[in-house]
C-alpha positions as CSV (number, residue, x, y, z in Angstrom):
1,M,-16.2,-5.7,37.1
2,K,-13.3,-4.3,35.2
3,L,-12.4,-7.8,34.1
4,V,-15.9,-8.4,32.8
5,V,-15.8,-5.2,30.8
6,I,-12.5,-6.2,29.2
7,L,-13.9,-9.6,28.3
8,L,-17.0,-8.2,26.8
9,I,-15.1,-5.7,24.7
10,T,-12.6,-8.3,23.5
11,F,-15.5,-10.6,22.5
12,Y,-17.3,-7.8,20.6
13,S,-14.1,-6.8,18.8
14,T,-13.3,-10.4,17.7
15,L,-16.8,-10.8,16.3
16,S,-17.2,-7.5,14.5
17,L,-13.7,-6.7,13.4
18,A,-12.4,-10.2,12.3
19,G,-9.5,-9.7,14.7
20,H,-8.0,-6.9,16.9
21,S,-8.6,-7.7,20.5
22,L,-6.8,-7.1,23.8
23,S,-5.2,-10.5,23.6
24,E,-3.9,-9.9,20.0
25,G,-2.7,-6.5,21.0
26,K,-0.7,-7.9,23.9
27,L,0.7,-10.6,21.6
28,M,1.9,-8.1,19.0
29,V,3.6,-6.0,21.7
30,K,5.3,-9.0,23.3
31,K,6.7,-10.1,19.9
32,G,7.9,-6.6,19.2
33,L,5.8,-6.3,16.0
34,V,4.3,-2.8,16.6
35,D,5.5,0.7,17.1
36,T,4.7,1.5,20.8
37,S,5.1,5.2,20.4
38,S,1.6,5.6,18.8
39,I,-1.7,3.9,19.0
40,V,-5.0,4.3,17.2
41,I,-8.2,4.0,19.2
42,K,-11.8,3.8,18.1
43,Y,-14.3,5.2,20.6
44,R,-18.0,4.9,20.8
45,K,-20.4,7.8,21.4
46,L,-18.9,10.2,23.9
47,G,-22.1,11.4,25.4
48,N,-21.3,14.2,27.9
49,H,-17.7,13.1,28.2
50,K,-14.8,14.9,26.6
51,L,-12.3,12.7,24.8
52,F,-9.5,13.5,27.2
53,S,-11.6,12.3,30.2
54,F,-10.8,8.7,29.3
55,W,-7.1,8.7,29.9
56,D,-5.6,7.5,33.1
57,F,-2.3,6.0,31.8
58,K,0.1,4.9,34.4
59,N,3.9,5.2,33.8
60,V,3.4,7.3,30.7
61,E,5.2,10.7,30.8
62,G,3.2,12.5,28.1
63,F,1.0,12.1,25.1
64,S,-1.1,13.9,22.6
65,V,-4.4,13.0,20.9
66,N,-5.2,13.8,17.3
67,P,-8.6,12.9,15.6
68,L,-8.4,11.0,12.4
69,F,-10.6,11.4,9.3
70,E,-12.7,14.3,10.5
71,N,-11.8,16.6,7.6
72,L,-12.6,13.8,5.2
73,V,-16.0,12.6,6.3
74,G,-17.5,15.8,7.6
75,D,-21.3,15.3,8.1
76,Q,-21.6,12.6,5.4
77,K,-24.3,10.1,6.3
78,S,-23.2,7.0,4.3
79,R,-22.3,3.8,6.1
80,A,-18.7,4.0,4.8
81,A,-18.4,7.5,6.2
82,K,-20.0,6.6,9.5
83,D,-17.5,3.8,9.9
84,L,-14.7,6.4,9.9
85,K,-16.1,8.3,12.9
86,G,-14.6,7.9,16.4
87,F,-11.0,7.3,15.4
88,S,-8.1,9.1,17.1
89,E,-4.4,8.6,17.2
90,V,-2.6,8.8,20.5
91,K,1.1,9.8,20.3
92,F,3.4,9.2,23.3
93,R,6.4,11.4,24.1
94,K,8.6,8.4,23.7
95,E,8.4,4.7,22.7
96,L,6.8,2.7,25.5
97,S,8.4,-0.4,27.0
98,K,6.6,-3.6,26.4
99,K,5.3,-3.6,30.0
100,D,4.0,0.0,29.7
101,A,2.4,-0.7,26.3
102,I,0.5,-3.7,27.6
103,S,-0.6,-1.6,30.6
104,V,-1.9,1.1,28.2
105,L,-3.8,-1.6,26.2
106,E,-5.4,-2.9,29.4
107,D,-6.4,0.5,30.4
108,L,-8.0,1.4,27.1
109,Y,-9.9,-1.9,26.8
110,S,-11.3,-1.3,30.3
111,Q,-12.9,2.0,29.2
112,K,-16.5,1.5,28.3
113,N,-16.4,4.2,25.5
114,I,-13.3,2.7,23.8
115,E,-14.3,0.1,21.2
116,Y,-10.7,-1.1,20.5
117,A,-7.1,0.1,20.4
118,I,-4.3,-0.8,18.0
119,F,-0.6,0.1,18.2
120,N,0.6,1.1,14.8
121,P,2.3,-1.7,12.9
122,K,5.9,-1.6,11.8
123,V,5.5,-0.9,8.1
124,E,8.1,-1.6,5.5
125,E,8.3,-1.7,1.7
126,A,7.3,-5.0,0.1
127,G,10.2,-5.2,-2.4
128,F,13.9,-5.9,-2.6
129,F,16.9,-5.3,-4.8
130,E,18.8,-8.3,-5.9
131,A,21.9,-7.0,-7.6
132,E,25.2,-7.8,-5.8
133,T,27.0,-4.7,-7.0
134,V,26.1,-1.2,-8.2
135,K,28.2,0.5,-10.9
136,E,30.1,3.6,-9.8
137,E,28.3,6.8,-10.6
138,T,29.6,8.4,-13.8
139,T,30.4,12.1,-14.1
140,D,30.1,11.9,-17.9
141,K,26.9,12.8,-19.6
142,I,26.3,9.4,-21.2
143,E,23.1,9.1,-23.1
144,T,20.8,6.6,-21.5
145,P,20.0,3.6,-23.7
146,D,16.5,2.4,-24.5
147,F,15.6,-0.5,-22.2
148,E,12.0,-1.0,-23.3
149,S,12.9,-4.3,-25.1
150,K,14.0,-5.7,-21.7
151,Q,10.6,-4.9,-20.1
152,Y,9.0,-8.3,-20.8
153,H,6.0,-7.3,-18.7
154,L,5.0,-4.9,-21.5
155,D,4.6,-7.7,-24.1
156,A,1.5,-9.4,-25.2
157,A,0.0,-12.3,-23.2
158,P,1.0,-14.8,-22.0
159,L,4.4,-13.1,-21.3
160,G,3.1,-9.7,-20.3
161,V,0.1,-7.5,-19.8
162,D,0.0,-6.4,-23.5
163,A,0.6,-2.7,-22.7
164,R,1.3,-2.0,-26.3
165,F,-2.2,-3.0,-27.2
166,G,-3.4,-0.6,-24.6
167,W,-1.4,2.2,-26.1
168,T,-3.4,1.8,-29.4
169,I,-6.7,2.5,-27.6
170,P,-7.7,6.1,-26.8
171,G,-7.1,6.5,-23.1
172,G,-5.0,3.3,-22.8
173,T,-1.9,5.2,-22.0
174,G,-3.5,6.3,-18.7
175,A,-4.2,9.8,-19.8
176,G,-6.6,11.7,-17.5
177,I,-6.0,9.2,-14.5
178,R,-4.3,10.2,-11.3
179,I,-2.1,7.8,-9.3
180,I,-0.7,8.3,-5.8
181,D,1.8,5.8,-4.4
182,M,2.5,5.7,-0.7
183,E,5.8,4.3,0.6
184,T,9.1,5.8,1.8
185,G,10.6,8.1,-0.9
186,V,11.0,8.7,-4.6
187,N,13.4,10.6,-6.9
188,S,10.8,12.9,-8.5
189,E,13.6,14.5,-10.5
190,H,14.5,11.3,-12.4
191,E,15.0,11.9,-16.1
192,D,12.2,9.4,-17.0
193,F,9.4,11.2,-15.1
194,E,7.3,14.2,-15.9
195,K,6.5,16.6,-13.1
196,F,4.5,15.0,-10.4
197,F,1.2,16.6,-9.6
198,F,1.6,16.0,-5.8
199,V,4.6,15.1,-3.7
200,S,4.7,15.1,0.1
201,E,7.8,16.1,2.0
202,L,10.3,13.3,1.5
203,P,13.0,11.7,3.7
204,R,16.6,11.8,2.5
205,G,18.3,8.8,1.1
206,K,15.8,6.0,0.6
207,V,14.3,6.8,-2.8
208,D,15.1,3.9,-5.1
209,H,12.2,1.7,-4.2
210,G,9.6,4.4,-5.0
211,T,11.5,5.4,-8.1
212,A,11.4,1.8,-9.3
213,V,7.6,1.6,-8.7
214,A,7.0,4.9,-10.6
215,G,9.1,3.7,-13.5
216,E,6.9,0.6,-14.0
217,M,3.8,2.8,-14.2
218,I,4.6,6.2,-15.6
219,A,8.1,6.4,-17.0
220,K,8.0,8.4,-20.3
221,R,8.0,6.7,-23.6
222,D,10.8,8.8,-25.1
223,G,13.2,6.3,-26.7
224,K,15.5,6.0,-23.7
225,G,15.4,4.4,-20.3
226,V,12.2,2.5,-19.5
227,T,8.5,2.9,-20.4
228,G,5.6,2.9,-17.9
229,I,2.5,0.8,-18.7
230,S,0.4,3.9,-18.2
231,Y,3.0,6.5,-19.1
232,E,0.6,9.4,-19.7
233,A,-1.1,9.1,-16.3
234,E,-0.6,11.9,-13.7
235,Y,1.5,10.8,-10.7
236,G,1.8,11.7,-7.1
237,F,3.7,10.5,-4.1
238,M,3.0,10.3,-0.3
239,S,5.9,9.3,2.0
240,R,4.8,6.9,4.7
241,L,7.1,8.8,7.1
242,V,4.9,11.9,7.0
243,D,3.6,12.3,10.5
244,N,0.3,13.9,11.6
245,Q,2.2,16.4,13.6
246,N,5.8,16.2,12.5
247,T,6.8,15.3,8.9
248,W,10.1,13.9,10.1
249,G,8.8,11.7,12.9
250,Q,9.3,12.0,16.6
251,R,12.8,10.5,16.7
252,G,14.0,11.1,13.2
253,C,15.7,13.9,11.2
254,T,14.6,17.5,11.1
255,S,13.9,19.1,7.7
256,D,16.9,21.4,7.9
257,D,19.4,18.7,9.0
258,S,21.7,18.4,6.0
259,G,23.7,15.6,7.6
260,C,20.8,13.4,8.1
261,T,20.9,9.9,6.5
262,E,18.1,7.4,6.1
263,Q,19.6,5.3,8.9
264,D,19.0,8.2,11.3
265,E,15.4,8.6,10.4
266,N,12.7,6.8,12.4
267,P,12.0,3.9,10.0
268,Y,8.4,3.4,11.0
269,H,5.4,5.3,9.9
270,K,3.2,7.1,12.4
271,G,-0.1,6.0,11.0
272,V,-0.8,4.6,7.5
273,A,-4.5,5.4,7.8
274,A,-3.9,9.1,8.5
275,N,-1.9,9.5,5.4
276,L,-4.3,7.5,3.3
277,A,-6.9,10.0,4.3
278,K,-4.7,12.7,2.9
279,I,-4.4,10.8,-0.4
280,V,-8.1,10.3,-0.7
281,E,-8.5,14.1,-0.5
282,Q,-6.2,14.4,-3.5
283,L,-8.0,11.9,-5.8
284,S,-11.4,11.5,-7.5
285,E,-13.5,8.7,-8.9
286,G,-11.6,6.5,-11.3
287,D,-8.1,7.4,-9.9
288,L,-5.8,4.9,-8.2
289,I,-4.1,4.5,-4.8
290,V,-1.0,2.3,-4.8
291,L,0.2,0.7,-1.5
292,E,3.7,-0.7,-1.7
293,M,3.9,-1.8,1.9
294,H,3.5,-4.8,4.2
295,S,3.8,-5.2,7.9
296,P,4.2,-8.1,10.4
297,G,0.9,-9.6,11.5
298,P,0.0,-11.7,14.6
299,R,1.8,-14.7,13.2
300,G,5.0,-12.7,12.9
301,E,5.0,-12.8,9.0
302,Y,4.5,-9.9,6.6
303,I,0.9,-9.4,5.5
304,P,-1.1,-6.7,3.7
305,T,-1.5,-3.4,5.5
306,E,-5.3,-3.7,5.1
307,Y,-5.3,-6.2,8.0
308,W,-5.2,-3.2,10.4
309,T,-8.8,-2.0,10.8
310,P,-8.1,1.8,10.5
311,V,-6.4,1.1,7.2
312,Y,-9.1,-1.2,6.1
313,K,-11.8,1.4,7.0
314,I,-10.3,4.3,5.0
315,L,-9.6,2.0,2.0
316,K,-13.2,0.9,2.1
317,F,-14.3,4.5,2.2
318,A,-12.1,5.4,-0.8
319,T,-13.3,2.5,-2.9
320,Q,-17.0,2.3,-2.0
321,E,-17.8,5.9,-1.2
322,K,-15.5,7.8,-3.6
323,G,-15.0,5.3,-6.4
324,I,-11.2,5.5,-6.1
325,H,-9.4,2.3,-7.1
326,C,-6.7,0.7,-5.0
327,V,-3.9,-1.8,-5.7
328,A,-1.8,-3.2,-2.9
329,A,1.0,-5.6,-2.4
330,A,-0.1,-8.9,-0.8
331,G,3.2,-9.0,1.0
332,N,6.3,-11.1,1.1
333,G,5.5,-13.3,4.1
334,S,4.9,-16.7,2.3
335,E,1.7,-16.6,4.2
336,D,-1.7,-18.3,3.5
337,L,-4.0,-15.3,4.0
338,D,-6.9,-17.7,4.6
339,H,-5.2,-19.0,7.8
340,E,-7.6,-19.2,10.7
341,E,-5.5,-17.0,12.8
342,Y,-6.4,-14.0,10.6
343,N,-10.1,-14.5,11.6
344,G,-11.5,-13.8,8.2
345,S,-9.7,-10.5,7.7
346,F,-8.9,-11.6,4.1
347,D,-12.3,-13.1,3.3
348,T,-14.4,-10.7,1.3
349,K,-17.5,-12.3,2.7
350,V,-16.5,-11.1,6.1
351,R,-15.0,-7.7,5.1
352,D,-13.9,-6.2,1.8
353,S,-11.6,-3.1,1.4
354,G,-12.3,-3.0,-2.3
355,C,-8.5,-3.1,-3.1
356,V,-6.9,-5.3,-5.7
357,L,-4.3,-7.5,-3.7
358,V,-1.3,-8.5,-5.8
359,G,0.8,-11.6,-5.4
360,A,4.2,-12.3,-7.1
361,A,5.2,-14.8,-9.7
362,L,8.5,-15.9,-11.1
363,S,9.5,-14.8,-14.6
364,E,12.1,-17.4,-15.7
365,E,10.8,-19.3,-18.7
366,T,10.4,-22.7,-17.1
367,N,8.7,-21.3,-14.0
368,R,6.9,-18.3,-15.5
369,H,3.7,-17.5,-13.6
370,R,4.6,-19.9,-10.8
371,K,4.1,-18.4,-7.3
372,A,7.3,-16.9,-6.0
373,D,8.3,-18.6,-2.7
374,F,8.1,-15.4,-0.7
375,S,4.7,-14.3,-2.0
376,N,1.6,-14.4,0.2
377,Y,-1.3,-16.2,-1.3
378,G,-5.0,-17.1,-0.7
379,S,-8.5,-16.6,-1.9
380,R,-8.2,-12.8,-1.3
381,V,-5.3,-12.4,-3.7
382,D,-6.8,-11.0,-6.9
383,A,-3.9,-10.9,-9.5
384,H,-0.2,-11.4,-9.9
385,G,2.7,-9.6,-11.5
386,Y,6.3,-10.5,-11.7
387,G,8.3,-10.6,-8.5
388,R,11.7,-11.2,-9.8
389,G,14.1,-9.3,-12.1
390,V,11.8,-6.5,-13.3
391,V,13.5,-3.8,-15.4
392,T,12.6,-0.3,-14.3
393,S,14.1,3.0,-13.0
394,G,16.1,3.3,-9.8
395,Y,19.0,1.6,-8.0
396,G,21.6,1.7,-10.8
397,D,22.8,-1.9,-11.5
398,L,21.7,-1.6,-15.2
399,H,22.7,2.0,-15.8
400,R,23.8,4.7,-13.5
401,G,24.0,8.5,-13.9
402,E,22.7,11.7,-12.3
403,N,18.9,11.3,-12.0
404,A,19.4,8.4,-14.5
405,N,19.6,5.2,-12.5
406,Y,18.0,2.0,-13.8
407,T,17.8,-1.6,-12.6
408,E,17.0,-5.1,-13.9
409,T,16.6,-6.7,-10.5
410,F,13.6,-5.1,-8.8
411,S,11.7,-7.8,-7.0
412,G,9.1,-8.7,-4.4
413,T,5.3,-8.1,-4.4
414,S,6.5,-4.5,-4.7
415,S,7.6,-5.1,-8.3
416,S,4.5,-7.1,-9.1
417,T,2.0,-4.6,-7.8
418,P,2.8,-1.7,-10.2
419,I,2.5,-4.1,-13.1
420,V,-1.1,-4.9,-12.1
421,G,-1.6,-1.2,-11.2
422,G,-0.4,0.0,-14.6
423,A,-2.8,-2.4,-16.4
424,M,-5.6,-1.1,-14.2
425,V,-4.8,2.5,-15.1
426,S,-4.7,1.7,-18.8
427,L,-8.2,0.3,-18.6
428,L,-9.4,3.2,-16.4
429,G,-8.1,5.6,-19.0
430,M,-10.0,3.8,-21.7
431,A,-13.2,4.0,-19.6
432,K,-12.7,7.7,-18.9
433,N,-12.2,8.3,-22.6
434,L,-15.5,6.6,-23.3
435,G,-17.3,8.3,-20.5
436,V,-17.9,5.0,-18.8
437,S,-17.9,4.7,-15.0
438,L,-15.8,1.7,-14.0
439,S,-16.3,0.8,-10.4
440,P,-13.5,-0.7,-8.3
441,K,-15.5,-3.9,-7.9
442,K,-16.2,-4.3,-11.6
443,L,-12.5,-3.8,-12.5
444,R,-11.4,-6.2,-9.9
445,D,-13.9,-8.8,-11.0
446,V,-12.6,-8.5,-14.6
447,L,-9.0,-8.9,-13.5
448,R,-10.0,-12.1,-11.7
449,S,-11.9,-13.5,-14.7
450,T,-9.4,-12.7,-17.5
451,G,-5.7,-12.8,-17.9
452,T,-2.9,-15.4,-17.9
453,P,-3.4,-18.0,-15.2
454,Q,-0.7,-18.8,-12.6
455,L,1.3,-22.0,-13.2
456,E,0.3,-25.0,-11.1
457,P,0.3,-25.8,-8.3
458,N,-2.4,-23.2,-8.1
459,S,-3.8,-24.2,-4.7
460,Q,-1.7,-21.3,-3.4
461,R,-3.7,-18.7,-5.2
462,I,-2.0,-15.5,-6.6
463,G,-4.5,-14.9,-9.4
464,N,-3.9,-14.2,-13.0
465,L,-1.5,-11.8,-14.7
466,P,-3.6,-9.1,-16.3
467,D,-4.2,-9.1,-20.0
468,I,-5.2,-5.6,-21.1
469,K,-6.5,-6.8,-24.5
470,A,-8.7,-9.5,-22.9
471,A,-10.0,-7.2,-20.3
472,H,-10.8,-4.5,-22.9
473,A,-12.9,-7.0,-24.8
474,V,-14.9,-7.9,-21.7
475,L,-15.4,-4.3,-20.6
476,F,-15.8,-2.3,-23.7
477,E,-16.4,-4.3,-26.9
478,N,-20.0,-4.7,-28.1
479,K,-21.2,-2.4,-25.4
């Protein structure tokens, strides 16, 4: 009888969730692609049972259960809100062995009130730094040069997104729009940033990636350093290492440990979906979520984090229920997201998070707009930015100083995503200035229908590079 229940639940999950089944969960554990210290479960109606009555884990020393999304959805009656109900995150006292993790999955899938269970994926940033050396930090107060001329992505199409056109339109600097980026860390004290409106607790050490992303979007236009595409937008940051219970992770540093380094910290996040819920609480209609992460999927390659159903559900709630926009890295796995093994997870006819997924293109003159070899691709990828050699803040290979590091080698779908995100915020600022409601779907459709096409072969779709001027004409002229 237990076997029949397991098979029925597996069949149900495969049909309704475009993936996520007992067999997939076992595969991910066996390949070492998930963090076995925490698992998200979705339960059906409890009836007269209490949540804790389900658990009968063998060989597990201790665990805690924390509900997800309850503060966010409350008693809302919409379909998107109802889809968030019944989620909890189970945290184990220590990371489980593969054998014990598989036993937990089998136990959960045998419970009639458990719809499915997913160990949290191992999440990483979707970018990389290509410089071979970094200049020694100077103690002199050397004035930072102006690097805006090196930021080719600011230029008019077809080279860039035509940010300078956007700056001539009221609202086109992103004024009045809030952005929250979620990844590991950021140097919020960097000289090119205004005060952030929101910053979660941050880990020590690993701040350059987030600093580079912020520079592309909101670095001040002050005649030095770099300039963000939407430089007057308000900016916030959520570290992916923030835990529902413990900001520093179960096995990582403590907040008062001055000797802690980034290598000491638990490198994996304890629940992307939980932190996305916190971000949604901070934002309003017309604002933007930025996801600079990817994680290994069932084929072992990096894919977008929205593959995981709890992440997908909260993103869908944000875009469809709250009107919050989302831009996310498509990932650096060289993967075809239309592959049959993903079971339609990246087919908007099957399910649609509402996010703009961003691929990466090369920037060299002869290959400009050609898909970068590492970039994921497919019908779900909406737009591309540059994934090689982007000039922005952070790292220090271009210029180095106290809170004044800059790079010319930021790369990956992480460098391409804020280029697209910055263009989105410019257009959102224009809409807000005009009092126009611009839905996530409408903006995504315009990004797909305008802009500079990718270079052939375009059978591996990464979409167009945004063109703010062309998108402005479609959205706002003659209206």
